[in-house]
C-alpha angles and dihedrals in degrees: 000000000000122000090250091054091049092052093045091050091047090051092050094047103037113020098093093042091050092048091052091047093047091047089058088058100039098036094224136076099228093051089048091052090050091052092050091047090052089048092056092044088056090046091057089060094054132093094257096190090061095038098047098089091056098030098122098055090040091056093050093047093050093042091051091050092048091049092048090048089054092050091049090050092050092047090049093049098039120098088212104026097179093054094045095044093052094049110107126201117245092222111114115248120233091252091052092053090048093052099079099155123085092234091050091053091048092051094049090047088056091047089052089058093058121100112272097256093050091043090053092050093049092049093046091050103041104023101035097027096226121165121239089258092051091047091050090051092047094049094035095236137109126284090239091055089052090051094049094046093046090049091050091047092051092049090051092048092048092050092048091047092051091047092051093045091050092048092049093052 
């Protein structure tokens, strides 16, 4: 496969997932798109033949770093960083558009209420399909930490789901 084919395939397979992931970090769609664009620019400067076997986790690590860099830059430049950082765009995210069913929307609403680290892990696992090892590499933590946090997140989601279902009945 040529480098151009590798990049094109990566764009086709991961662009929307990376935008959704970066949006979770930046809080806005345009910043997320900028982070993903920077990710693919950095990819074009890599030795793609060597990188190809670990391309997926590499993309998420670099995208996360680009998104965090953007957040740091905004916080540094903002006169009221807390207010600006917490402001969320009203544009629907790709995952929100894809979740057409009522239950799907309810589940993703519950995911949005999780703490940031758990929310990231849930999205990396169920939206991006990363393995525990790939998630650990992306978040620069251990596989066991990923397992514990994912377990805690799932317990929290299950409890919230049961509570909402009971209240609705």
